[in-house]
KOLRO-530155 format. One record per residue (C-alpha): x, y, z. Coordinates in steps of 0.02 Angstrom, whole numbers, padded with zeros to 5 digits, always signed. Layout:
<recs>
XYZ...
</recs>
This chain:
<recs>
+06618+06699+09239+06686+06878+09216+06653+06994+09354+06545+07134+09321+06614+07308+09404+06457+07415+09455+06546+07570+09425+06599+07513+09241+06416+07452+09208+06349+07628+09255+06472+07720+09153+06434+07603+09009+06234+07638+09038+06265+07829+09041+06390+07845+08890+06266+07728+08801+06137+07857+08822+06030+07716+08884+05958+07819+09037+05864+07948+08918+05809+07811+08807+05735+07707+08966+05640+07875+09000+05561+07876+08823+05499+07694+08848+05425+07744+08990+05332+07904+08915+05268+07773+08784+05209+07652+08904+05109+07785+08997+05041+07870+08838+04997+07694+08785+04895+07664+08957+04822+07847+08947+04751+07815+08785+04664+07655+08854+04590+07754+08987+04513+07874+08881+04439+07744+08761+04382+07643+08906+04292+07805+08970+04209+07838+08814+04175+07660+08764+04077+07658+08940+03980+07806+08910+03901+07702+08773+03882+07550+08865+03817+07604+09029+03642+07639+08976+03612+07465+08942+03700+07405+09099+03600+07281+09199+03626+07328+09379+03557+07292+09566+03583+07103+09584+03559+07007+09741+03698+06870+09763+03771+06735+09875+03911+06610+09874+03863+06428+09868+03938+06281+09937+03861+06173+09798+03844+06217+09612+03661+06223+09571+03582+06255+09729+03480+06396+09806+03579+06467+09955+03504+06476+10113+03534+06648+10207+03532+06838+10182+03569+06888+10005+03685+07036+09972+03673+07186+09859+03787+07198+09707+03789+07366+09616+03904+07500+09555+03933+07559+09737+03941+07385+09819+04054+07262+09715+04057+07078+09748+04151+07030+09889+04276+06884+09872+04239+06741+10006+04392+06622+09991+04388+06472+09869+04202+06461+09832+04155+06366+09683+04004+06447+09634+03893+06596+09667+03700+06628+09644+03613+06788+09583+03433+06848+09580+03352+06987+09531+03169+07040+09513+03126+07098+09330+02999+07242+09312+02856+07230+09203+02888+07271+09018+02794+07296+08865+02926+07273+08743+03050+07117+08737+03241+07117+08776+03405+07015+08766+03474+06986+08916+03671+06969+08901+03801+06891+09040+03977+06923+09020+04077+06796+09133+04260+06729+09143+04229+06559+09048+04102+06501+09182+03975+06379+09161+03813+06457+09185+03629+06411+09213+03483+06538+09195+03306+06523+09279+03152+06628+09242+03025+06601+09377+03098+06450+09436+03102+06381+09249+03269+06341+09160+03280+06459+09004+03476+06432+08968+03604+06318+09011+03800+06325+08950+03854+06160+09011+03823+06197+09194+03798+06027+09232+03950+05951+09138+04094+06058+09127+04227+06138+09254+04247+06282+09132+04175+06331+08951+04251+06405+08808+04153+06563+08805+04122+06710+08904+03961+06767+08819+03792+06715+08890+03624+06781+08812+03440+06743+08804+03292+06826+08741+03167+06887+08864+02989+06915+08819+02869+07063+08854+02769+07032+09022+02646+07131+09120+02692+07050+09281+02852+07041+09387+02967+06904+09342+03120+06822+09454+03266+06807+09359+03392+06678+09438+03571+06647+09380+03687+06499+09451+03877+06515+09407+04023+06408+09432+04176+06504+09458+04328+06411+09371+04439+06578+09364+04359+06737+09435+04191+06824+09476+04166+06916+09316+03971+06966+09313+03926+07095+09187+03751+07099+09148+03670+07207+09000+03482+07223+08938+03489+07250+08767+03365+07284+08639+03273+07141+08546+03393+07046+08432+03484+06886+08391+03545+06831+08552+03686+06699+08472+03796+06844+08420+03833+07031+08465+03943+07150+08401+04104+07218+08490+04221+07358+08444+04370+07262+08477+04309+07113+08396+04267+07233+08241+04422+07299+08254+04529+07133+08226+04415+07098+08070+04477+07278+08008+04655+07227+08044+04651+07060+07950+04573+07162+07803+04720+07298+07822+04834+07150+07822+04773+07074+07666+04759+07230+07562+04941+07279+07603+04994+07121+07570+04934+07129+07396+05005+07288+07374+05169+07250+07433+05165+07084+07345+05151+07172+07184+05282+07297+07224+05396+07152+07290+05400+07073+07127+05473+07221+07050+05580+07297+07187+05643+07146+07297+05696+07235+07448+05504+07267+07481+05487+07093+07507+05510+07124+07696+05351+07225+07714+05264+07071+07671+05303+07014+07834+05235+07166+07927+05083+07141+07819+05064+06971+07870+05092+07010+08051+04945+07131+08038+04833+07007+07966+04901+06880+08111+04867+07014+08236+04676+07048+08180+04650+06869+08180+04720+06847+08352+04613+06988+08430+04465+06929+08339+04482+06749+08397+04535+06812+08581+04370+06915+08580+04270+06766+08495+04206+06702+08675+04147+06890+08705+04033+06902+08559+03956+06716+08543+03915+06564+08642+03922+06459+08494+04099+06408+08522+04078+06363+08713+04167+06203+08725+04320+06212+08851+04458+06181+08716+04408+06347+08641+04463+06433+08787+04641+06372+08767+04635+06391+08579+04587+06581+08592+04711+06617+08730+04858+06552+08621+04860+06680+08469+04886+06849+08567+05015+06772+08658+05115+06714+08510+05081+06887+08419+05202+06957+08557+05318+06824+08511+05315+06863+08327+05335+07053+08360+05500+07012+08474+05552+06914+08323+05526+07032+08213+05617+07150+08322+05761+07023+08333+05771+06997+08155+05851+07185+08125+05989+07145+08235+06158+07056+08184+06200+06889+08238+06010+06854+08295+05996+06665+08242+06014+06594+08415+05885+06724+08494+05754+06682+08350+05781+06494+08380+05761+06514+08574+05604+06628+08546+05527+06497+08433+05562+06364+08538+05482+06469+08700+05339+06494+08594+05308+06307+08549+05325+06255+08724+05196+06389+08799+05079+06354+08655+05085+06162+08698+05070+06186+08878+04909+06304+08858+04828+06184+08724+04865+06011+08841+04788+06082+08985+04638+05983+09041+04581+06052+09210+04563+06239+09284+04728+06224+09380+04834+06182+09219+04753+06319+09120+04792+06438+09271+04987+06373+09264+05005+06363+09092+04946+06541+09065+05080+06598+09197+05198+06508+09108+05157+06589+08934+05173+06747+09016+05335+06714+09097+05403+06651+08942+05366+06785+08841+05427+06918+08975+05597+06814+08974+05605+06840+08775+05565+07024+08791+05703+07048+08923+05829+06955+08818+05786+07045+08647+05808+07202+08747+05984+07151+08819+06024+07123+08638+05973+07299+08592+06088+07372+08720+06227+07281+08635+06183+07360+08462+06154+07518+08554+06338+07519+08612+06413+07475+08434+06316+07634+08372+06215+07529+08247+06085+07613+08133+05921+07616+08214+05983+07550+08366+05895+07693+08481+05717+07678+08413+05740+07476+08432+05803+07486+08597+05652+07594+08652+05537+07474+08574+05613+07325+08654+05610+07402+08823+05436+07460+08793+05387+07286+08744+05474+07221+08916+05360+07340+09013+05212+07327+08924+05221+07125+08934+05255+07145+09124+05087+07251+09137+04996+07121+09006+05053+06973+09119+04998+07055+09276+04821+07102+09198+04822+06922+09124+04842+06847+09302+04719+06953+09376+04608+06905+09240+04576+07077+09169+04548+07012+08983+04497+07181+08907+04651+07264+08980+04760+07125+08927+04694+07125+08751+04716+07327+08737+04898+07310+08797+04939+07166+08681+04850+07252+08519+04912+07418+08551+05075+07398+08593+05097+07259+08453+05031+07400+08334+05158+07530+08402+05311+07409+08376+05240+07361+08215+05234+07537+08144+05413+07571+08204+05468+07410+08113+05391+07451+07954+05449+07630+07963+05624+07549+07982+05590+07436+07836+05528+07584+07734+05693+07686+07770+05806+07549+07737+05722+07522+07564+05738+07713+07531+05909+07710+07589+05948+07541+07476+05904+07638+07323+06013+07773+07376+06156+07654+07430+06136+07567+07255+06169+07729+07175+06306+07775+07295+06392+07608+07268+06405+07644+07071+06476+07817+07097+06585+07752+07237+06673+07629+07119+06691+07764+06979+06759+07878+07129+06865+07744+07202+06954+07733+07020+06970+07915+07019+07078+07928+07168+07225+07849+07069+07198+07994+06957+07206+08120+07099+07379+08041+07142+07440+08060+06985+07369+08226+06974+07457+08286+07124+07611+08180+07067+07615+08288+06897+07573+08455+06980+07719+08425+07096+07849+08422+06938+07791+08590+06874+07939+08689+06941+07922+08838+06834+07763+08955+06869+07729+08963+06680+07696+08776+06653+07574+08766+06809+07424+08835+06746+07433+08750+06580+07467+08583+06675+07345+08603+06803+07203+08640+06678+07259+08489+06571+07262+08369+06739+07094+08429+06802+07011+08407+06635+07082+08224+06611+07035+08197+06798+06847+08247+06771+06840+08150+06615+06913+07992+06695+06757+08002+06816+06619+08056+06679+06690+08011+06504+06536+08095+06430+06607+08263+06468+06695+08297+06313+06657+08473+06276+06726+08561+06458+06759+08740+06427+06893+08822+06536+06981+08985+06577+07122+09036+06700+07161+09234+06764+07289+09294+06881+07267+09452+06983+07388+09584+06961+07372+09765+07026+07191+09722+07093+07133+09683+06917+07116+09503+06822+07216+09459+06681+07159+09308+06587+07304+09186+06524+07202+09032+06473+07029+09021+06378+06969+08858+06305+06791+08902+06232+06729+09019+06370+06625+09164+06291+06645+09270+06448+06695+09256+06635+06676+09383+06763+06809+09359+06892+06761+09481+07015+06603+09402+07045+06674+09243+07073+06787+09318+07202+06651+09399+07280+06557+09235+07298+06711+09151+07360+06724+09282+07507+06532+09287+07539+06529+09093+07561+06705+09074+07635+06758+08950+07517+06890+08928+07385+06812+08798+07285+06632+08832+07216+06522+08721+07123+06346+08719+07056+06257+08618+06937+06363+08645+06768+06520+08730+06825+06655+08738+06966+06784+08870+07004+06957+08859+07111+07023+09023+07194+07197+09019+07256+07260+09145+07375+07392+09178+07491+07392+09309+07657+07390+09458+07543+07240+09394+07441+07175+09314+07281+07310+09269+07169+07228+09154+07032+07043+09092+06971+07020+08932+06883+06841+08925+06801+06770+08768+06716+06599+08764+06639+06496+08658+06533+06486+08510+06644+06353+08380+06576+06219+08294+06701+06270+08404+06846+06387+08384+06974+06336+08233+07102+06404+08226+07285+06542+08110+07233+06587+08236+07089+06595+08385+07215+06706+08283+07331+06820+08249+07195+06828+08421+07143+06867+08475+07335+07009+08350+07341+07075+08408+07176+07089+08573+07249+07165+08536+07414+07308+08459+07301+07319+08608+07195+07319+08720+07330+07462+08630+07407+07550+08615+07244+07533+08789+07201+07622+08850+07363+07768+08736+07317+07788+08802+07138+07766+08983+07191+07860+08975+07359+08015+09056+07371+08096+08891+07431+08089+08815+07256+08166+08641+07329+08041+08627+07479+08039+08439+07537+07899+08334+07464+07861+08267+07667+07820+08455+07704+07701+08476+07553+07618+08323+07598+07625+08364+07780+07525+08533+07736+07399+08425+07619+07364+08326+07780+07335+08471+07890+07207+08541+07745+07114+08382+07746+07111+08371+07939+07036+08554+07934+06912+08505+07797+06857+08365+07892+06807+08477+08057+06943+08418+08155+07097+08513+08232+07274+08508+08178+07323+08491+08362+07262+08303+08340+07405+08273+08213+07530+08350+08310+07474+08255+08456+07500+08087+08373+07667+08134+08310+07731+08184+08488+07641+08025+08556+07709+07908+08424+07892+07965+08440+07885+07927+08622+07804+07769+08609+07920+07705+08470+08084+07757+08605+07986+07666+08733+07970+07505+08644+08157+07506+08586+08162+07590+08414+08302+07675+08349+08302+07865+08330+08289+07870+08138+08154+07724+08130+08050+07833+08283+08065+07992+08183+08010+07920+08015+07858+07849+08114+07801+08009+08196+07840+08119+08052+07733+07987+07944+07592+07980+08073+07528+08144+08019+07480+08074+07861+07382+07919+07923+07215+08009+07870+07278+08083+07705+07147+07969+07621+07014+08057+07684+07045+08188+07553+06950+08079+07439+06819+08030+07544+06634+08132+07515+06611+08265+07632+06431+08237+07656+06482+08073+07734+06617+08146+07834+06506+08281+07916+06355+08182+07912+06258+08196+08081+06218+08048+08154+06263+07859+08129+06323+07796+07965+06242+07685+07856+06339+07513+07810+06351+07588+07651+06429+07741+07714+06548+07645+07839+06628+07546+07691+06662+07705+07584+06728+07806+07726+06826+07645+07788+06904+07651+07615+07006+07804+07668+07150+07680+07711+07168+07631+07528+07140+07798+07471+07284+07856+07588+07392+07712+07525+07358+07742+07348+07408+07926+07343+07564+07890+07458+07629+07745+07375+07667+07821+07217+07828+07896+07310+07883+07746+07388+08062+07805+07331+08044+07922+07475+08058+07831+07648+07959+07938+07752+07817+07926+07629+07842+07744+07619+07817+07741+07803+07674+07842+07779+07602+07735+07659+07593+07577+07767+07534+07671+07921+07401+07741+07809+07343+07563+07747+07338+07466+07917+07298+07594+08057+07128+07527+08047+07173+07346+08074+07135+07263+08237+07252+07150+08336+07115+07000+08331+07092+07007+08141+06934+07088+08125+06995+07257+08049+06986+07328+07867+07118+07198+07774+07101+07051+07904+07273+07052+07966+07308+06985+08145+07413+07008+08277+07610+07048+08222+07568+07032+08029+07505+07203+08057+07660+07324+08038+07727+07388+08189+07703+07573+08127+07522+07547+08098+07512+07448+08271+07594+07606+08353+07485+07738+08271+07339+07652+08287+07338+07670+08495+07397+07855+08479+07259+07903+08357+07105+07813+08436+07186+07885+08613+07199+08073+08548+07010+08047+08458+06919+07991+08621+06988+08132+08724+06959+08257+08585+06772+08338+08533+06707+08281+08372+06549+08340+08283+06458+08168+08321+06534+08146+08522+06600+08244+08661+06775+08231+08728+06791+08081+08853+06896+08109+09006+07084+08037+08995+07044+07905+09131+06901+07838+09020+07007+07843+08873+07139+07745+08954+07011+07621+09028+06947+07593+08844+07122+07549+08779+07151+07433+08929+06987+07360+08897+07026+07326+08715+07200+07262+08734+07215+07099+08614+07056+07156+08531+07092+07317+08435+07272+07348+08515+07440+07255+08526+07448+07217+08716+07614+07263+08726+07625+07423+08650+07449+07472+08734+07528+07446+08894+07679+07551+08850+07577+07679+08812+07468+07677+08956+07604+07680+09058+07689+07833+08953+07521+07950+08970+07514+07913+09176+07695+07948+09181+07673+08115+09093+07523+08170+09179+07612+08126+09348+07762+08241+09286+07644+08397+09238+07548+08370+09404+07714+08374+09501+07774+08529+09395+07595+08613+09440+07624+08593+09621+07812+08642+09639
</recs>
C-alpha cells in the first residue's frame, strides 16, 4: 500500500481549494438546519392551539394493565422520564364537559395502542396482537358530554416514547392533513409535469433527455415523502410491514441522489454499481425484518451504507477537483453537504426523530437536485454553443494551413512595393477560404508620410478616414481592430503609425473564430512587415519566427521571459544528458517556438477565466497541430524542422496519454526535453488562472510525475540541474 505523507496531503488539500469548499458545505448545512427551525417554529404556532396536554402517566411491567402507584404528570414543563427498558406505558386524563364533539388524535412511534373512555374500550390498534404497527396516527371521535369523563391510553413501546395528542374539531378520524404529506403530493405533481415538458422537448433536443432523470427523481422524492408520512396521516395502513415499506423509499432517495451526483463524474461505473448494491442490501434488510430488534439493526445498516456511499462519492469529487474538471467545485460542495446531512439524518433516525429526519432528507435532496438540474441545463446550453464551436473550429483548423501559406508568401516579398499588394491579395484569399460567401470584400491601404495618409490601394471603398482608424487604435491600445462588417490592421514602429489596411463589406459579421483568425493574420503580417522594411534585408527566418513566437506569447498574456527560461534550461539539460553542442543549440533555440500554434487559437479561449469545457480543451490542445502545420512548411531549415517536431509533440505524456498517444522513447527526445522545461517554468510563473508555485512545489510535482508525464531520466537530470543552479546562486549570495 502506498504510504500517504501528511505534509503532501495537507499541501494537496490547500492547493486544491478544498478547505474553502468544506466551509461552503458547512454553511449550506447550517442554513438548511436554520430554515428547519424557522419552519418548525411557524408550524408549531399553528398546531399548539389544538395540542392536548397535562396527562398523568406511569410505566407498566405488563402491557394492558393499569399500574399501581402514584402517576406522574406529563406536560410542556415536565417531559416523560425514561425508565430503563420498559415495554409499555399507561396514560390517563380527565376530560372536561363539552357541548361539542371533537376528534382525539394520538401520534406515536409505531406503537400498538388501546384507548378506553370511562373504562370502555373505544379504539384498539392491534394492541393485543402486534409487537409494533405500521402507523403512527391514531384517532377516535369523542361525542359531546355534559359530564367529566376518564380517558385512558395503554401503549406498547417498541421503539421510543412518542406521545403527541391533539383535540381537533369534529371530522373524519380515519384521515388527517399534514403539510409534509401535502408537499410530497405536490412534488409528485411537479415531477409528472416537468417529465411531460422535458419529454416533449427531449424528442426534439436529445441532450435534454437527462433532465427527465431529474423529473423522475423529483416525482420519486415526492412519492417517498408521501409514503414516509403516510403513517402520520391515517391508521388504515397499520399492519407491521407498512413500517418497513415506508422506511425504504426515503432512504433510497439519498442513494438515487448520490447516483445522480456520481453520474456527473467520469469513470464512475464501479461506484454506481457499489451504490446500487448497497441500496439493494439495505432495502432487503429492512423489508426482511420480522421483529423490533431486526428493524432497529436494519435501519442502522441502512444509515451506515448510505453514509459510506456519500463519503465515497465525496472522495471521487476530490479527485475531480484536483483534475480541475468543470463543475467540480459545486459537485464537491454538494457531495460533502450530502455526507454531512446524511450523518445528521442518521443520528436523527437512530434517535427516532422522524420529523427532523424527513425534513433533512427532503430539503437536502431538493437542494442537490436543483444543483444537478442547473448543471444539466448549463451543459445543454454549452452543448448548443459547442456544436456551433465544433463547426467553426473545423473551418478554423482548415484556415491554419492558409495562415501558414500567408506567412510563407509574405516572407517572399523582398520588395516593399510588392508587400502591400501581396498582403491584400493573401488576406482576401484567407478570408474567402474561411467564409466563401464573402465574394465582394472591399479593401484599401494607405501609408503615412509627413503626418498625412497617402492611399496606395483602393478596391471599391468609397471613402475611408484613416485618421479616425488611427485614433481608435490609440484609444483602444490595439493594432488590430474589427467590428461587425469590417476590420483594420495598423502597422507601426517606434516612431508611430506607418500604414493602415482597411477591409469592409464582410457578410454575416465577424464571429469569434473569424476574429481570432484576423488577429493571427495580423501577427504574421506585422512580423513579415518588419522583415520587408528592415534595413537588414537578409534577416534569418529563424529570427522572424522567434519574433512571431514572442508576439504570440504576449498576446496570450504571458511574459517573454517564459521563452527565454525554456531556452536556457533546455540547452543546459541537453548538455547534461550528453547531446553535442550543435544539437543542444538547435533544440534550445527551437524551444522558443513550442507554443507558436497558439497564434491560431481563439483568444476568447486562451483568456477565458475559470475552467475550460471539454470542447475548449480540445481546441486549445490543437495548438500543437497548428504549430506543426505552420513550422513544417519550412522543413528545409534545420532549426525550424526541429521546432516543428517540438511544437507537435511537447504535450505528449511518457505514459502514452498525451495528445497523439506516443509513449516512452517513441516521443522525440527534443519534445521530452522541452516538456520538462516548459511545465516547470509554467508552474513557477503566475498566470491569469493561477498563482505562481514555489520552486520546491514545482520540483515535487515533476518528481511525482516521473514515468507518467515526464521521461524519468530527463526529469531526474533536470531536477538535479535546478538544485545545483540554486545552490550556486545561494553560495554566491552568501559570499
